[in-house]
A tleap script that builds the chain and sets N, CA, C and O, in Angstrom:
source leaprc.protein.ff14SB
mol = sequence {
  NMET GLU SER ILE LEU ILE LYS ASP THR THR
  ARG GLU GLN ARG GLU GLN ILE VAL ALA GLU
  SER ILE GLY ASN ILE SER GLY SER CYS ASP
  GLY CYS MET SER GLY LEU ALA ASP MET TYR
  GLN ASP TYR ILE ASP GLY LYS LYS GLU ILE
  ARG GLU ILE ASN MET GLU PHE ARG ALA ASN
  TYR GLU SER GLY VAL GLU GLY PRO LYS LYS
  ALA ASP CYS GLY TYR LYS CLEU
}
set mol.1.N position { 258.900 97.436 133.834 }
set mol.1.CA position { 257.772 96.837 134.512 }
set mol.1.C position { 256.497 97.156 133.729 }
set mol.1.O position { 256.262 98.292 133.315 }
set mol.2.N position { 255.694 96.126 133.543 }
set mol.2.CA position { 254.441 96.304 132.820 }
set mol.2.C position { 253.384 96.904 133.735 }
set mol.2.O position { 253.448 96.763 134.956 }
set mol.3.N position { 252.428 97.562 133.137 }
set mol.3.CA position { 251.341 98.176 133.884 }
set mol.3.C position { 250.440 97.105 134.487 }
set mol.3.O position { 250.171 96.083 133.856 }
set mol.4.N position { 249.973 97.346 135.720 }
set mol.4.CA position { 249.026 96.440 136.369 }
set mol.4.C position { 247.639 97.084 136.473 }
set mol.4.O position { 246.759 96.575 137.168 }
set mol.5.N position { 247.457 98.198 135.782 }
set mol.5.CA position { 246.164 98.868 135.787 }
set mol.5.C position { 245.113 97.993 135.121 }
set mol.5.O position { 245.420 97.210 134.222 }
set mol.6.N position { 243.887 98.130 135.564 }
set mol.6.CA position { 242.783 97.344 135.014 }
set mol.6.C position { 242.687 97.509 133.504 }
set mol.6.O position { 242.493 96.533 132.780 }
set mol.7.N position { 242.823 98.741 133.030 }
set mol.7.CA position { 242.685 99.003 131.588 }
set mol.7.C position { 243.769 98.317 130.753 }
set mol.7.O position { 243.605 98.135 129.546 }
set mol.8.N position { 244.879 97.935 131.398 }
set mol.8.CA position { 246.001 97.340 130.671 }
set mol.8.C position { 246.131 95.831 130.886 }
set mol.8.O position { 247.088 95.221 130.407 }
set mol.9.N position { 245.181 95.226 131.599 }
set mol.9.CA position { 245.284 93.807 131.922 }
set mol.9.C position { 243.968 93.077 131.669 }
set mol.9.O position { 242.893 93.676 131.639 }
set mol.10.N position { 244.091 91.781 131.489 }
set mol.10.CA position { 242.905 90.934 131.392 }
set mol.10.C position { 242.595 90.387 132.783 }
set mol.10.O position { 243.417 90.484 133.695 }
set mol.11.N position { 241.424 89.821 132.935 }
set mol.11.CA position { 241.049 89.211 134.212 }
set mol.11.C position { 242.074 88.137 134.616 }
set mol.11.O position { 242.480 88.064 135.776 }
set mol.12.N position { 242.479 87.321 133.665 }
set mol.12.CA position { 243.442 86.256 133.942 }
set mol.12.C position { 244.777 86.827 134.417 }
set mol.12.O position { 245.398 86.287 135.332 }
set mol.13.N position { 245.208 87.908 133.798 }
set mol.13.CA position { 246.460 88.550 134.227 }
set mol.13.C position { 246.321 89.109 135.640 }
set mol.13.O position { 247.248 89.001 136.443 }
set mol.14.N position { 245.159 89.709 135.952 }
set mol.14.CA position { 244.950 90.255 137.301 }
set mol.14.C position { 244.928 89.142 138.345 }
set mol.14.O position { 245.452 89.315 139.445 }
set mol.15.N position { 244.327 88.003 138.008 }
set mol.15.CA position { 244.346 86.861 138.929 }
set mol.15.C position { 245.775 86.430 139.202 }
set mol.15.O position { 246.137 86.138 140.341 }
set mol.16.N position { 246.588 86.392 138.153 }
set mol.16.CA position { 247.985 85.986 138.299 }
set mol.16.C position { 248.766 87.019 139.111 }
set mol.16.O position { 249.596 86.649 139.942 }
set mol.17.N position { 248.513 88.291 138.886 }
set mol.17.CA position { 249.191 89.353 139.635 }
set mol.17.C position { 248.909 89.215 141.120 }
set mol.17.O position { 249.828 89.294 141.935 }
set mol.18.N position { 247.644 89.008 141.481 }
set mol.18.CA position { 247.269 88.857 142.889 }
set mol.18.C position { 247.898 87.599 143.469 }
set mol.18.O position { 248.461 87.636 144.563 }
set mol.19.N position { 247.808 86.486 142.748 }
set mol.19.CA position { 248.364 85.220 143.240 }
set mol.19.C position { 249.871 85.334 143.475 }
set mol.19.O position { 250.373 84.864 144.496 }
set mol.20.N position { 250.586 85.947 142.552 }
set mol.20.CA position { 252.034 86.089 142.693 }
set mol.20.C position { 252.401 87.062 143.808 }
set mol.20.O position { 253.416 86.883 144.481 }
set mol.21.N position { 251.592 88.076 144.003 }
set mol.21.CA position { 251.876 89.071 145.037 }
set mol.21.C position { 251.645 88.527 146.431 }
set mol.21.O position { 252.403 88.829 147.353 }
set mol.22.N position { 250.600 87.724 146.593 }
set mol.22.CA position { 250.250 87.198 147.917 }
set mol.22.C position { 251.095 85.985 148.260 }
set mol.22.O position { 251.458 85.802 149.422 }
set mol.23.N position { 251.413 85.163 147.292 }
set mol.23.CA position { 252.188 83.963 147.560 }
set mol.23.C position { 251.284 82.764 147.779 }
set mol.23.O position { 250.206 82.666 147.192 }
set mol.24.N position { 251.731 81.861 148.623 }
set mol.24.CA position { 251.012 80.614 148.875 }
set mol.24.C position { 249.819 80.875 149.768 }
set mol.24.O position { 249.970 80.970 150.986 }
set mol.25.N position { 248.643 80.993 149.194 }
set mol.25.CA position { 247.430 81.327 149.940 }
set mol.25.C position { 247.086 80.250 150.951 }
set mol.25.O position { 246.640 80.572 152.053 }
set mol.26.N position { 247.275 78.996 150.619 }
set mol.26.CA position { 246.902 77.911 151.520 }
set mol.26.C position { 247.961 77.643 152.578 }
set mol.26.O position { 247.752 76.788 153.438 }
set mol.27.N position { 249.079 78.337 152.544 }
set mol.27.CA position { 250.177 78.044 153.449 }
set mol.27.C position { 250.101 78.711 154.809 }
set mol.27.O position { 251.002 78.519 155.625 }
set mol.28.N position { 249.070 79.480 155.084 }
set mol.28.CA position { 249.004 80.167 156.377 }
set mol.28.C position { 248.254 79.326 157.392 }
set mol.28.O position { 247.387 78.528 157.036 }
set mol.29.N position { 248.594 79.508 158.652 }
set mol.29.CA position { 247.961 78.691 159.690 }
set mol.29.C position { 246.650 79.285 160.165 }
set mol.29.O position { 245.833 78.560 160.731 }
set mol.30.N position { 246.416 80.550 159.963 }
set mol.30.CA position { 245.205 81.168 160.506 }
set mol.30.C position { 244.204 81.614 159.456 }
set mol.30.O position { 243.193 82.234 159.786 }
set mol.31.N position { 244.471 81.310 158.216 }
set mol.31.CA position { 243.516 81.644 157.167 }
set mol.31.C position { 243.527 83.099 156.737 }
set mol.31.O position { 242.664 83.505 155.958 }
set mol.32.N position { 244.472 83.901 157.215 }
set mol.32.CA position { 244.463 85.323 156.859 }
set mol.32.C position { 244.812 85.539 155.394 }
set mol.32.O position { 244.359 86.514 154.794 }
set mol.33.N position { 245.606 84.653 154.807 }
set mol.33.CA position { 245.984 84.837 153.412 }
set mol.33.C position { 244.778 84.713 152.485 }
set mol.33.O position { 244.686 85.438 151.495 }
set mol.34.N position { 243.854 83.806 152.790 }
set mol.34.CA position { 242.664 83.715 151.941 }
set mol.34.C position { 241.840 84.992 152.056 }
set mol.34.O position { 241.183 85.393 151.095 }
set mol.35.N position { 241.867 85.635 153.222 }
set mol.35.CA position { 241.202 86.918 153.393 }
set mol.35.C position { 241.824 87.988 152.518 }
set mol.35.O position { 241.122 88.855 151.998 }
set mol.36.N position { 243.142 87.931 152.353 }
set mol.36.CA position { 243.820 88.875 151.468 }
set mol.36.C position { 243.392 88.653 150.021 }
set mol.36.O position { 243.174 89.609 149.276 }
set mol.37.N position { 243.276 87.408 149.636 }
set mol.37.CA position { 242.834 87.116 148.272 }
set mol.37.C position { 241.435 87.672 148.049 }
set mol.37.O position { 241.153 88.236 146.992 }
set mol.38.N position { 240.558 87.516 149.038 }
set mol.38.CA position { 239.200 88.060 148.935 }
set mol.38.C position { 239.227 89.579 148.850 }
set mol.38.O position { 238.419 90.180 148.142 }
set mol.39.N position { 240.148 90.193 149.566 }
set mol.39.CA position { 240.263 91.648 149.593 }
set mol.39.C position { 240.529 92.205 148.186 }
set mol.39.O position { 240.077 93.301 147.853 }
set mol.40.N position { 241.250 91.458 147.381 }
set mol.40.CA position { 241.615 91.922 146.035 }
set mol.40.C position { 240.665 91.435 144.948 }
set mol.40.O position { 240.968 91.581 143.764 }
set mol.41.N position { 239.527 90.862 145.320 }
set mol.41.CA position { 238.573 90.358 144.329 }
set mol.41.C position { 238.027 91.476 143.446 }
set mol.41.O position { 237.791 91.259 142.257 }
set mol.42.N position { 237.821 92.674 144.009 }
set mol.42.CA position { 237.335 93.798 143.192 }
set mol.42.C position { 238.342 94.179 142.113 }
set mol.42.O position { 237.955 94.616 141.029 }
set mol.43.N position { 239.628 94.018 142.400 }
set mol.43.CA position { 240.657 94.276 141.382 }
set mol.43.C position { 240.564 93.206 140.289 }
set mol.43.O position { 240.569 93.524 139.100 }
set mol.44.N position { 240.480 91.961 140.694 }
set mol.44.CA position { 240.384 90.873 139.726 }
set mol.44.C position { 239.156 91.059 138.841 }
set mol.44.O position { 239.213 90.823 137.634 }
set mol.45.N position { 238.050 91.481 139.442 }
set mol.45.CA position { 236.804 91.686 138.696 }
set mol.45.C position { 236.799 92.973 137.874 }
set mol.45.O position { 235.858 93.216 137.118 }
set mol.46.N position { 237.839 93.800 138.011 }
set mol.46.CA position { 237.927 95.032 137.232 }
set mol.46.C position { 237.131 96.183 137.804 }
set mol.46.O position { 236.810 97.127 137.083 }
set mol.47.N position { 236.800 96.127 139.102 }
set mol.47.CA position { 235.992 97.174 139.727 }
set mol.47.C position { 236.823 98.255 140.405 }
set mol.47.O position { 236.439 99.425 140.401 }
set mol.48.N position { 237.960 97.877 140.989 }
set mol.48.CA position { 238.821 98.828 141.704 }
set mol.48.C position { 240.278 98.512 141.414 }
set mol.48.O position { 240.663 97.352 141.269 }
set mol.49.N position { 241.080 99.565 141.334 }
set mol.49.CA position { 242.520 99.391 141.164 }
set mol.49.C position { 243.141 98.930 142.491 }
set mol.49.O position { 242.589 99.174 143.564 }
set mol.50.N position { 244.283 98.267 142.399 }
set mol.50.CA position { 244.991 97.811 143.603 }
set mol.50.C position { 245.264 98.982 144.535 }
set mol.50.O position { 245.126 98.860 145.752 }
set mol.51.N position { 245.646 100.102 143.969 }
set mol.51.CA position { 245.949 101.291 144.777 }
set mol.51.C position { 244.746 101.698 145.632 }
set mol.51.O position { 244.904 102.024 146.808 }
set mol.52.N position { 243.546 101.678 145.044 }
set mol.52.CA position { 242.331 102.042 145.787 }
set mol.52.C position { 242.075 101.078 146.935 }
set mol.52.O position { 241.743 101.496 148.044 }
set mol.53.N position { 242.231 99.790 146.667 }
set mol.53.CA position { 242.004 98.775 147.693 }
set mol.53.C position { 242.997 98.943 148.833 }
set mol.53.O position { 242.621 98.884 150.004 }
set mol.54.N position { 244.257 99.151 148.494 }
set mol.54.CA position { 245.282 99.335 149.528 }
set mol.54.C position { 245.027 100.590 150.353 }
set mol.54.O position { 245.219 100.582 151.569 }
set mol.55.N position { 244.599 101.658 149.709 }
set mol.55.CA position { 244.313 102.903 150.433 }
set mol.55.C position { 243.136 102.714 151.384 }
set mol.55.O position { 243.171 103.210 152.510 }
set mol.56.N position { 242.093 102.003 150.948 }
set mol.56.CA position { 240.947 101.737 151.815 }
set mol.56.C position { 241.356 100.889 153.012 }
set mol.56.O position { 240.911 101.131 154.134 }
set mol.57.N position { 242.195 99.904 152.773 }
set mol.57.CA position { 242.664 99.035 153.856 }
set mol.57.C position { 243.458 99.840 154.880 }
set mol.57.O position { 243.239 99.716 156.085 }
set mol.58.N position { 244.373 100.658 154.395 }
set mol.58.CA position { 245.192 101.478 155.304 }
set mol.58.C position { 244.331 102.456 156.090 }
set mol.58.O position { 244.577 102.685 157.274 }
set mol.59.N position { 243.329 103.032 155.445 }
set mol.59.CA position { 242.452 103.989 156.127 }
set mol.59.C position { 241.713 103.306 157.274 }
set mol.59.O position { 241.591 103.882 158.354 }
set mol.60.N position { 241.222 102.093 157.057 }
set mol.60.CA position { 240.552 101.343 158.122 }
set mol.60.C position { 241.527 100.978 159.227 }
set mol.60.O position { 241.194 101.065 160.409 }
set mol.61.N position { 242.727 100.569 158.847 }
set mol.61.CA position { 243.737 100.159 159.821 }
set mol.61.C position { 244.159 101.332 160.697 }
set mol.61.O position { 244.235 101.199 161.918 }
set mol.62.N position { 244.431 102.462 160.089 }
set mol.62.CA position { 244.898 103.624 160.825 }
set mol.62.C position { 243.812 104.282 161.659 }
set mol.62.O position { 244.097 104.873 162.700 }
set mol.63.N position { 242.563 104.181 161.204 }
set mol.63.CA position { 241.488 104.850 161.927 }
set mol.63.C position { 240.938 104.009 163.069 }
set mol.63.O position { 240.226 104.522 163.933 }
set mol.64.N position { 241.263 102.734 163.078 }
set mol.64.CA position { 240.749 101.859 164.118 }
set mol.64.C position { 239.388 101.284 163.807 }
set mol.64.O position { 238.805 100.593 164.642 }
set mol.65.N position { 238.863 101.558 162.613 }
set mol.65.CA position { 237.590 100.981 162.217 }
set mol.65.C position { 237.778 99.477 162.140 }
set mol.65.O position { 238.778 98.990 161.612 }
set mol.66.N position { 236.812 98.752 162.666 }
set mol.66.CA position { 236.956 97.301 162.713 }
set mol.66.C position { 237.053 96.711 161.320 }
set mol.66.O position { 236.296 97.064 160.415 }
set mol.67.N position { 237.993 95.813 161.176 }
set mol.67.CA position { 238.171 95.077 159.942 }
set mol.67.C position { 238.079 93.599 160.242 }
set mol.67.O position { 237.550 93.216 161.286 }
set mol.68.N position { 238.582 92.755 159.350 }
set mol.68.CA position { 238.531 91.322 159.598 }
set mol.68.C position { 239.360 90.953 160.830 }
set mol.68.O position { 240.402 91.554 161.092 }
set mol.69.N position { 238.894 89.978 161.565 }
set mol.69.CA position { 239.591 89.493 162.755 }
set mol.69.C position { 240.623 88.458 162.348 }
set mol.69.O position { 240.364 87.627 161.478 }
set mol.70.N position { 241.788 88.505 162.972 }
set mol.70.CA position { 242.833 87.538 162.716 }
set mol.70.C position { 242.810 86.499 163.824 }
set mol.70.O position { 242.825 86.840 165.007 }
set mol.71.N position { 242.773 85.254 163.443 }
set mol.71.CA position { 242.764 84.169 164.420 }
set mol.71.C position { 244.179 83.887 164.882 }
set mol.71.O position { 245.140 84.154 164.161 }
set mol.72.N position { 244.304 83.351 166.076 }
set mol.72.CA position { 245.603 82.978 166.619 }
set mol.72.C position { 245.993 81.611 166.086 }
set mol.72.O position { 245.180 80.687 166.118 }
set mol.73.N position { 247.218 81.460 165.598 }
set mol.73.CA position { 247.637 80.188 165.047 }
set mol.73.C position { 248.197 79.246 166.109 }
set mol.73.O position { 248.554 78.110 165.798 }
set mol.74.N position { 248.279 79.698 167.348 }
set mol.74.CA position { 248.693 78.821 168.422 }
set mol.74.C position { 250.149 78.956 168.835 }
set mol.74.O position { 250.553 78.415 169.864 }
set mol.75.N position { 250.945 79.674 168.041 }
set mol.75.CA position { 252.334 79.856 168.422 }
set mol.75.C position { 252.447 80.885 169.517 }
set mol.75.O position { 251.895 81.979 169.404 }
set mol.76.N position { 253.138 80.557 170.548 }
set mol.76.CA position { 253.387 81.500 171.647 }
set mol.76.C position { 254.907 81.649 171.778 }
set mol.76.O position { 255.633 80.658 171.847 }
set mol.77.N position { 255.360 82.857 171.811 }
set mol.77.CA position { 256.797 83.115 171.966 }
set mol.77.C position { 257.149 83.371 173.390 }
set mol.77.O position { 258.315 83.607 173.705 }
savepdb mol mol.pdb
quit
């Protein structure tokens, strides 16, 4: 496996890494996937490693600090 660190990748490679990891961004019904793409923009721009972004996300999730709101797509089970 090749390194995905900022120092070992170009901007274009980082864009591809994020796109391949997230999948079909436009395929979600509630727009949450585009929010994920935005979340990784600092990685694409070379400002933060993926690991840092994921750790920040988990810290907010676990602590209950408000993050982005997820809309309901209308499916009821």
